[in-house]
SEMI-719837 format. One record per residue (C-alpha): residue in one letter; x, y, z. Coordinates in steps of 0.1 Angstrom, whole numbers, padded with zeros to 4 digits, always signed. Example, Ala and Ser with C-alpha at 12.3 -4.5 7.8 and 13.67 -1.06 7.14 Angstrom:
BEGIN
A+0123-0045+0078S+0137-0011+0071
This chain:
BEGIN
M-0246-2021+0443S-0262-1984+0433N-0241-1953+0425T-0261-1938+0457T-0245-1965+0477N-0211-1962+0464R-0211-1924+0471K-0219-1927+0504R-0196-1952+0512D-0169-1926+0495A-0182-1898+0514L-0177-1919+0547D-0144-1933+0538Y-0132-1895+0529H-0144-1882+0563S-0128-1908+0582N-0097-1922+0564G-0064-1912+0580R-0070-1882+0604P-0111-1881+0609G-0124-1850+0598K-0114-1823+0572I-0093-1800+0589E-0063-1795+0615V-0043-1767+0631V-0009-1763+0616P+0017-1739+0632S+0026-1710+0613K+0061-1702+0630P+0092-1724+0633T+0090-1749+0666N+0120-1770+0658S+0143-1755+0685Q+0145-1749+0724R+0148-1711+0713D+0116-1714+0692L+0096-1729+0718A+0107-1701+0742L+0096-1673+0719A+0064-1691+0711Y+0053-1699+0747S+0070-1692+0779P+0089-1668+0786G+0090-1650+0752V+0050-1651+0749A+0046-1625+0777E+0060-1599+0756P+0033-1597+0729C+0009-1601+0757M+0022-1570+0772E+0019-1552+0742I-0018-1562+0734F-0026-1553+0772R-0010-1516+0765N-0028-1515+0731P-0055-1538+0724E-0054-1531+0686D-0019-1549+0687V-0037-1579+0689Y-0038-1580+0651K-0004-1576+0650Y+0010-1604+0673T-0020-1630+0668A-0037-1648+0641K-0071-1629+0649G-0071-1608+0620N-0076-1639+0598L-0097-1663+0619V-0131-1664+0613A-0158-1686+0637V-0182-1707+0616I-0210-1711+0644S-0239-1732+0643N-0264-1749+0669G-0275-1774+0641T-0311-1764+0640A-0313-1760+0600V-0287-1779+0584L-0284-1781+0548G-0315-1799+0538L-0314-1820+0569G-0333-1799+0593N-0325-1798+0629I-0301-1826+0632G-0283-1808+0663P-0247-1794+0668A-0228-1826+0666A-0244-1839+0637S-0237-1804+0620K-0200-1805+0624P-0191-1821+0590V-0209-1792+0574M-0193-1768+0596E-0156-1784+0588G-0168-1781+0552K-0176-1746+0555G-0141-1737+0570L-0124-1755+0541L-0142-1735+0516F-0129-1702+0534K-0093-1715+0536I-0094-1727+0498F-0110-1698+0483A-0098-1670+0507D-0067-1683+0524I-0091-1674+0559D-0086-1696+0588V-0116-1710+0607F-0125-1726+0638D-0158-1742+0635L-0180-1741+0666E-0210-1765+0673V-0229-1751+0705N-0260-1766+0725A-0278-1734+0726A-0314-1737+0719S-0326-1704+0726V-0314-1670+0713D-0303-1655+0743E-0278-1688+0751F-0267-1687+0715I-0257-1651+0718T-0238-1653+0752V-0219-1679+0739V-0209-1661+0707K-0204-1628+0725A-0179-1644+0748L-0157-1655+0720E-0152-1621+0705P-0115-1614+0718T-0106-1646+0698F-0120-1641+0664G-0117-1614+0635G-0151-1623+0624V-0183-1644+0630N-0200-1665+0603L-0232-1678+0616E-0244-1710+0596D-0275-1733+0595I-0297-1714+0623A-0335-1720+0620A-0358-1690+0613P-0371-1668+0627M-0343-1674+0654C-0314-1664+0630F-0328-1632+0626E-0329-1620+0661I-0293-1638+0667E-0274-1619+0638R-0292-1584+0645R-0284-1583+0680L-0248-1598+0677K-0244-1573+0648E-0254-1546+0676E-0235-1556+0706M-0201-1571+0688N-0171-1549+0674I-0162-1577+0643P-0179-1587+0614V-0211-1609+0618M-0229-1621+0589H-0255-1652+0587D-0244-1665+0555D-0275-1686+0548Q-0292-1653+0544H-0270-1628+0532G-0248-1652+0506T-0279-1661+0484A-0291-1624+0486I-0260-1612+0474I-0254-1635+0447T-0293-1636+0434S-0289-1597+0435A-0261-1596+0410A-0277-1621+0391L-0309-1601+0391M-0292-1567+0382N-0275-1587+0350A-0306-1604+0343C-0327-1574+0342E-0300-1557+0319L-0303-1584+0294Q-0340-1587+0295N-0345-1548+0292K-0364-1545+0324K-0359-1518+0352L-0356-1531+0388E-0380-1506+0402K-0407-1516+0378I-0406-1553+0376K-0433-1576+0391L-0418-1600+0415V-0431-1633+0429V-0413-1651+0456S-0420-1685+0471G-0405-1692+0499A-0403-1669+0534G-0373-1684+0551A-0341-1664+0561A-0326-1666+0529A-0357-1653+0510V-0362-1625+0537S-0326-1614+0529C-0330-1614+0492I-0363-1593+0496K-0347-1569+0520L-0314-1566+0495Y-0336-1561+0464L-0355-1533+0482K-0323-1515+0485L-0315-1520+0449G-0346-1503+0438V-0374-1529+0438K-0407-1517+0450K-0424-1533+0478E-0458-1528+0459N-0446-1548+0431M-0439-1579+0451L-0459-1607+0461V-0445-1632+0487F-0457-1670+0494D-0449-1693+0523K-0460-1727+0529D-0493-1711+0545G-0501-1693+0510I-0498-1654+0502V-0480-1632+0526N-0508-1606+0530T-0518-1584+0557D-0548-1602+0567R-0525-1629+0580T-0526-1633+0616D-0494-1657+0620L-0469-1636+0607D-0439-1623+0627P-0430-1584+0623I-0402-1595+0597R-0424-1609+0571M-0454-1587+0580D-0432-1558+0568F-0434-1569+0531A-0470-1585+0533T-0492-1572+0507P-0525-1554+0511R-0540-1570+0478K-0568-1593+0482D-0575-1602+0446V-0545-1627+0444T-0543-1659+0468T-0525-1686+0446L-0491-1687+0434A-0506-1693+0398Q-0523-1663+0401A-0493-1640+0410M-0474-1656+0383K-0497-1641+0355G-0477-1610+0343A-0450-1615+0366D-0411-1604+0354V-0393-1623+0377F-0396-1652+0399L-0375-1663+0431G-0380-1695+0445L-0364-1707+0478S-0390-1733+0487A-0397-1767+0473A-0393-1787+0442N-0419-1786+0415V-0443-1761+0431V-0441-1740+0395S-0457-1756+0363A-0449-1748+0325E-0484-1732+0325M-0473-1707+0353V-0441-1699+0333Q-0458-1694+0301S-0482-1670+0318M-0454-1645+0330A-0445-1615+0312K-0423-1610+0280N-0387-1620+0286P-0393-1635+0321I-0367-1643+0350V-0369-1672+0367F-0344-1682+0397A-0357-1717+0408L-0331-1722+0437A-0346-1752+0457N-0321-1781+0462P-0314-1804+0448D-0343-1803+0428P-0357-1768+0418E-0392-1753+0420I-0396-1761+0384A-0371-1784+0364Y-0344-1767+0341D-0354-1782+0312I-0391-1777+0315A-0388-1741+0319I-0365-1735+0289N-0385-1755+0267C-0417-1737+0276R-0402-1702+0274K-0375-1695+0245D-0372-1656+0261I-0364-1667+0293I-0334-1663+0317M-0331-1691+0341A-0308-1697+0374T-0308-1727+0399G-0286-1740+0425R-0274-1767+0406S-0240-1766+0391D-0251-1792+0362F-0271-1763+0344P-0260-1725+0335N-0263-1695+0361Q-0257-1715+0393V-0264-1694+0424N-0237-1708+0446N-0227-1688+0479V-0190-1695+0475L-0191-1666+0451G-0196-1643+0478F-0189-1654+0514P-0151-1661+0512Y-0144-1628+0495I-0167-1606+0518F-0150-1619+0548R-0116-1615+0529G-0120-1579+0526A-0138-1574+0559L-0111-1586+0577D-0080-1570+0556V-0094-1535+0568R-0105-1547+0602A-0141-1539+0598T-0162-1536+0626S-0192-1549+0609I-0206-1561+0574N-0231-1534+0567E-0253-1527+0538E-0229-1509+0520M-0202-1540+0516K-0229-1562+0507I-0240-1537+0477A-0205-1533+0468A-0203-1570+0467V-0231-1574+0443K-0222-1546+0420A-0184-1562+0419I-0200-1599+0410A-0224-1582+0386D-0195-1564+0368L-0168-1591+0370T-0196-1614+0346K-0191-1589+0315L-0155-1591+0317P-0136-1616+0293V-0138-1653+0307P-0103-1668+0315E-0098-1700+0292I-0094-1721+0324V-0132-1715+0330N-0144-1721+0297L-0126-1752+0295A-0140-1764+0330Y-0173-1756+0318K-0168-1774+0281A-0176-1739+0265K-0160-1723+0236N-0164-1688+0248L-0185-1681+0277K-0195-1644+0278F-0224-1621+0293G-0256-1634+0283K-0289-1654+0291D-0265-1684+0301Y-0240-1663+0318I-0253-1639+0342I-0230-1645+0374P-0195-1657+0374K-0185-1694+0379P-0173-1704+0413I-0136-1714+0397D-0129-1679+0387S-0097-1669+0402R-0104-1633+0396L-0132-1632+0425I-0108-1626+0454S-0091-1596+0440I-0122-1579+0424V-0148-1587+0452S-0127-1585+0482S-0112-1552+0472A-0149-1538+0463V-0160-1547+0498A-0127-1533+0516K-0131-1500+0499A-0171-1501+0510A-0158-1505+0544I-0134-1481+0543D-0159-1454+0525S-0188-1462+0550G-0166-1457+0580V-0165-1493+0597A-0128-1500+0587R-0103-1496+0615K-0074-1501+0588T-0069-1480+0554I-0055-1492+0525T-0036-1468+0501D-0021-1487+0475W-0049-1506+0461P-0029-1520+0432A-0007-1537+0456Y-0036-1553+0477E-0053-1566+0445E-0019-1583+0438E-0016-1595+0472L-0050-1612+0469R-0041-1628+0435V-0011-1644+0449R-0023-1651+0481L-0034-1689+0479G-0002-1693+0455A-0002-1685+0415D-0019-1718+0406D-0032-1732+0439K-0062-1747+0422I-0042-1763+0396L-0055-1799+0401R-0090-1786+0403N-0087-1766+0370L-0066-1800+0354A-0097-1821+0363N-0120-1794+0350K-0103-1794+0319A-0103-1832+0314K-0140-1832+0320S-0146-1809+0294A-0134-1834+0266P-0130-1869+0284K-0106-1897+0266R-0106-1935+0267I-0079-1945+0293V-0064-1980+0294F-0057-1994+0327A-0029-2021+0320E-0030-2035+0357A-0070-2039+0361D-0066-2069+0383N-0061-2049+0414Y-0087-2032+0438K-0068-1996+0436I-0069-1995+0399L-0107-2004+0396K-0114-1977+0422A-0096-1953+0407A-0114-1964+0375Q-0149-1958+0391I-0138-1924+0406V-0130-1911+0371K-0162-1925+0352D-0183-1913+0378E-0168-1879+0377G-0167-1878+0340I-0130-1872+0337A-0124-1905+0317T-0137-1936+0300P-0120-1967+0313I-0108-1996+0294L-0096-2027+0317L-0070-2052+0307G-0065-2082+0325S-0083-2116+0335V-0121-2110+0328T-0129-2134+0357R-0107-2120+0381I-0116-2084+0375Q-0151-2090+0379Q-0144-2112+0410I-0128-2081+0427I-0156-2058+0413I-0181-2078+0430E-0160-2082+0465H-0154-2046+0469G-0187-2034+0457I-0171-2014+0430E-0198-1998+0404L-0186-1996+0366G-0216-2006+0345D-0210-2018+0312I-0172-2010+0312E-0151-2027+0287I-0125-2053+0298I-0101-2071+0276D-0080-2104+0285P-0049-2099+0263W-0034-2131+0270Q-0067-2148+0254G-0061-2132+0223T-0083-2108+0204D-0091-2096+0170D-0065-2070+0170S-0035-2091+0186E-0021-2102+0153K-0023-2066+0139F-0002-2055+0171A+0022-2083+0167E+0028-2074+0130H+0033-2037+0141L+0058-2044+0169Y+0075-2070+0145Q+0079-2044+0118R+0095-2017+0142R+0120-2041+0161Q+0125-2068+0134R+0162-2055+0133R+0164-2054+0170G+0162-2089+0178I+0122-2094+0177T+0111-2122+0156L+0072-2125+0146Y+0067-2153+0170E+0081-2133+0199A+0060-2101+0188R+0029-2124+0192K+0040-2136+0225L+0049-2100+0236V+0016-2085+0228R-0001-2111+0253D+0015-2087+0278R-0008-2062+0290N+0014-2031+0289Y+0025-2042+0250Y-0011-2048+0243G-0020-2013+0257A+0007-1996+0241S-0004-2009+0208M-0042-1997+0217I-0030-1963+0220E-0008-1967+0187F-0038-1977+0167G-0060-1952+0180S-0080-1979+0201A-0077-1957+0232D-0064-1924+0242A-0038-1931+0268L-0021-1958+0290I-0017-1960+0324S+0005-1987+0338G+0034-1993+0368L+0015-1999+0399T+0031-2033+0404K+0061-2033+0381N+0093-2013+0381Y+0094-1983+0359K+0117-1995+0334S+0099-2025+0326T+0066-2003+0320L+0083-1980+0299K+0103-2003+0275P+0070-2017+0262A+0058-1980+0253L+0093-1968+0236Q+0091-2002+0215V+0055-1999+0203I+0052-1961+0202G+0083-1944+0201T+0094-1906+0208K+0078-1875+0193P+0097-1868+0158G+0129-1850+0166V+0129-1863+0203K+0161-1881+0211K+0155-1887+0248I+0122-1890+0267A+0120-1872+0302G+0099-1875+0337M+0088-1846+0354Y+0069-1841+0386L+0041-1816+0396M+0047-1806+0434L+0017-1790+0449T+0030-1765+0475K+0014-1739+0495K+0034-1715+0474G+0019-1729+0442P+0025-1758+0417V+0065-1763+0411F+0077-1786+0383L+0106-1808+0388G+0125-1822+0361D+0141-1848+0350T+0134-1869+0376T+0129-1904+0365V+0147-1911+0333N+0182-1900+0319P+0210-1907+0346D+0235-1881+0334P+0222-1856+0307T+0245-1835+0284A+0241-1797+0281Q+0223-1805+0248D+0201-1833+0266M+0194-1806+0292V+0184-1780+0266D+0161-1808+0251I+0144-1820+0282T+0142-1782+0293A+0123-1774+0260M+0099-1802+0263I+0091-1796+0301H+0086-1757+0291E+0059-1768+0264T+0041-1795+0289V+0038-1766+0317K+0022-1742+0294G-0003-1770+0285F-0010-1767+0321N-0019-1730+0317V+0010-1720+0338T+0035-1696+0326P+0069-1715+0330R+0097-1696+0349V+0127-1721+0344A+0156-1724+0365L+0187-1750+0358L+0199-1759+0393S+0234-1766+0404Y+0256-1765+0437S+0271-1731+0421N+0253-1698+0418F+0267-1678+0383G+0302-1692+0383S+0307-1692+0422N+0321-1729+0420N+0338-1749+0395G+0331-1783+0381T+0314-1806+0357I+0280-1798+0368P+0281-1761+0370E+0300-1761+0338K+0273-1784+0322T+0242-1761+0335R+0260-1726+0327I+0263-1740+0290A+0225-1752+0288T+0213-1722+0302A+0233-1701+0275M+0222-1726+0249L+0186-1720+0260K+0186-1682+0261A+0200-1682+0226K+0176-1708+0211Y+0145-1696+0227P+0147-1660+0235N+0112-1658+0249M+0119-1683+0275I+0119-1673+0312V+0150-1692+0323D+0180-1689+0341G+0211-1706+0357E+0233-1719+0369M+0217-1714+0404Q+0212-1731+0438A+0182-1741+0447N+0172-1719+0473F+0178-1689+0452A+0157-1702+0427M+0127-1706+0449N+0135-1672+0468S+0132-1642+0448D+0141-1618+0475L+0173-1635+0481L+0183-1640+0443Q+0172-1602+0436G+0192-1592+0466N+0226-1608+0454Y+0222-1613+0418P+0197-1584+0406F+0208-1593+0369S+0189-1626+0370S+0161-1629+0344L+0140-1648+0373K+0139-1615+0395G+0106-1603+0406S+0089-1638+0411P+0102-1674+0422A+0109-1704+0397N+0082-1727+0391T+0099-1750+0369L+0133-1767+0385I+0156-1786+0358F+0182-1808+0375P+0217-1815+0364N+0210-1853+0367L+0186-1882+0376E+0204-1886+0412S+0195-1852+0422G+0164-1848+0406N+0148-1879+0420I+0165-1873+0456A+0149-1838+0455Y+0113-1852+0449K+0112-1880+0472L+0125-1859+0497L+0100-1834+0492Q+0071-1859+0493E+0083-1875+0525L+0094-1843+0544G+0077-1817+0530N+0037-1806+0533V+0039-1813+0494E+0017-1834+0470A+0031-1853+0443V+0018-1857+0409G+0037-1880+0386P+0060-1891+0369I+0046-1875+0341L+0064-1888+0308I+0074-1862+0286G+0088-1870+0248L+0068-1901+0239D+0047-1900+0206K+0014-1907+0223P+0003-1904+0256V+0016-1932+0283H+0019-1924+0320V+0039-1944+0345L+0025-1946+0381Q+0047-1950+0412M+0047-1985+0423D+0018-1986+0451S+0003-1953+0443S-0026-1943+0465V-0062-1944+0447R-0060-1904+0447E-0023-1907+0432I-0039-1930+0405V-0067-1905+0397N-0046-1874+0395M-0024-1892+0369V-0053-1901+0349T-0064-1866+0349I-0028-1857+0337A-0033-1885+0310V-0065-1872+0299V-0052-1835+0296D-0022-1848+0278A-0045-1870+0252Q-0063-1835+0247L-0032-1816+0238Y-0022-1846+0214S-0055-1845+0196A-0052-1810+0192A-0018-1811+0178T-0030-1839+0155A-0059-1819+0143N-0036-1786+0138K-0014-1808+0115K-0042-1819+0095
């Protein structure tokens, strides 16, 4: 079965499994009691209704309108699929809504409308204005989209933007400004050739003209040839930038001596010879997807002085609309703008361009396997995962809206607004994506000890396809291959080892185990039998460097999976006890819980050691730990064994690690609510922000807490993450889902990267 077939099946499963689709509506207020329902609906809802009736602007105060955008399409120009109709466009519109939410915390209703004419479409959208704070038009065919957007902007009093037009224009404008700076070219002097005259290309041309590009220095081509004044088939929009020149008729002729090429057309319409004929230090934006107008490698190899951008993520300088639209709408909504005007778009352009010149966060470098991304030929626009986009671009757009007079709300404290934007999604809402990107930067060899299981094999396929890890499978070769064939799993020439049959390494592994455990009741004969067990064999592979990390525990209990690792590998030097930690992904950001799986009743000294290990692990995830030692008591408010233990452990931590942000003993609600803590205990060193690392006084409380959160809360649990072993081994929860296994593999790869770095530093 091909990778294409597998991806098709995975995509269909992703959209259909569980609750169909990708989005849902979630209440933002309590609804648990009769009083809650009476306030939410009848009779309480009458009060905000009358307030809005008396003052229509109060709709922003009492409803979700101010954070609600409509993503609207008639399905006439969907991605690369064409006119597939409104119903078939719905997965795309749901996906656009997902991007609004995860990048800018904007809620979306996607609306797919049966409206084939301009007037029908406008009538539908205008009628929805009371509901929404903004409208994102999507996947509407040209030239219909131009008239629809123009009229809606004139006739509606909320921001309206057709992202297919303006998103690409904004991002390429930022890229063009920076590329021209690097190539020592002036916008007003560049000779520009454009291939394509659809919605995106037209919007790019208009914005380039606003930035200083001259119309007389521009040549545009569509599917019928050069756009010139002799053409009789052009609408007024395209005729506006038609050239009077008669000496150029082909794209090849136009490319001679050109400074910049913008492609929004079709694959392979530009040859290497055309690029070679361009002026010194050329700029090529080949944005046709999935295959650009000229392949990246061909363009780069034929001109060493070129700056090249594409729409693809596997090459430098990806032009991706997600750099713009979430943050433009965020800024517009936050000042209740009546429109998205040219000033706001240009402000976004300049903010994106300027951000590129700032030092790049380490997490971005790791994601793109770069040691030090910096402003230059291969970095002319920011990367989509740059968390600074929301604060920098949204603020610039909001300021432009206020300055240009389209804002109905003024922001006076800009630092406070920027901080609000930074924390809006939680301090590290994207932590799993960031960890996955970090894993991809240096994939490791991961041993799966229970490979005769569909979930394990499916997870192995995913991490292999995604470039997260190189899987090694342990188990019966016949059985594993049978499952692969039965389920159509594509794993290629993956390595499969059956320890039960014995290998060239078996005797070496047995001798090592015997040497470690000969005074703990294990004979050499027994060691030889034990290394036939896949957990013992897998741990031995890690110990001898045949692999980088071990994943097990899907079908066995925690203790029987952990024991082989302890006997074969052992703990880090100086570590007396290992610990288990869970990463809980919450709406407020990641929260780390420990110890949740190993130590039944740690002493105060054990808690100090466990906290120190967890603290270092959290830092390895590029998160600054804010540690709270939990109890049923707040700073001596109750006596007892647990409060006393956590009190002593806190004092020891503060003395031994003065730079650690840590406090205790405290109750969990105070640890997680900085206002509550500050209001009652202003002396606490955790004031200002809540804790993100919680240390439990015993296994019972930690285990109960994470399992309750996992089942009752809107929380995803990643773990258990083992801490303290000398080499990376991670134990799954029994019956973990494929997603949970993939998450644990990601953690294991990052752990193995940290281990490799630490080992290299020692040398």
